[in-house]
N, C-alpha and C positions, 0 to 999 in steps of 0.2 A: 856081572858085566866083565868083559875082558879088560885087562890093563893095557893092552897094546893099542896105541892111538891110531894105528893104521887099520884096525878093525872097525873103528867108529866111523871114519870118513871113507865112503866107498869110492867116490869120484867127484871131481868138480864138474858142474854143469855149465858148459860153454854154449850159450844160446844168444840170440840177438838181443833179447830183453835183458839177459844177465850182463852182456857186454856194455849196454847203455847204463846199467846201474853201478858199474865200477867207478864212475865219476863221483858217486856219492859214497864211495868206500864200502859198497855192498857186494858180497860174493855169494854164489849159490853152490850148494853141495848136496849130493845124494848121500844120505847117512843111513845107518842101521835103523830099522823101525823101532827098536827098543832103546835107542840112545837118548839120554837126557841132555838138557841144554848145557849143564855145567860140564858134561863129558865132551860135548861138541866144542865148547869154548876151549877146554884144555887141549884137545886134539889139534885144533887149528893153530893155537899159540905155539905148541911144541913142533908141529910139522913145518910151518911156514915162518916161525920166529917173528911173530907180530903180536900186537896187543888187541884184544877183542873188546869192543864197547857193548855190543848187544847181539843176542842170538834169537831169531824167530824160527819156529818150526811149523810144518804143516804136513798132514797125511794126504797123499794124493791117491785117490781111489782108482782101482783097476778099471779097465775099459772092456766092453764086450767086443770080442773079435770072433771071426769065423775061420776055421781051418778045415778044409775039405768038407764044407757044408755042415760042420758041427759047431754050434756056438760054444764059446768058452770065455772065461774072465781072466784077464791078465792080473798079475799080483799088485797089491797095494804097495806103495813105497813112501818113504819119508824124505822131505826136502827141508834143508836148513838154509836160512838167509843170515849170513854173518856180516855184521857191520863192524868195521875196524875203527880204532881210535884215530884221531887227527894225526897225520904225518906217516901213517903206516900204509903199506901197499903190498899186494901179492902179484907176482908175475906168473901167470898161468900159461902163457904161450911162449 
């Protein structure tokens, strides 16, 4: 695995559901499919200068789409839900 923390976290996911979860100190990120929980924890702590309490991950399966009448499958991707310790906050906007 790469040692660069910016390779682990691809982008923050800013959605309506994710914005509501920020009150509970939970933040959503799109991460590399081969990223481990401890790598995600280290990356978030180093990038945003916060302390992480818990990391939950899930694989989101690709969806069937049609392009010019040909069916195809979009790529699978990995989502991480990072819960911060009490008193820590990330300003994404």
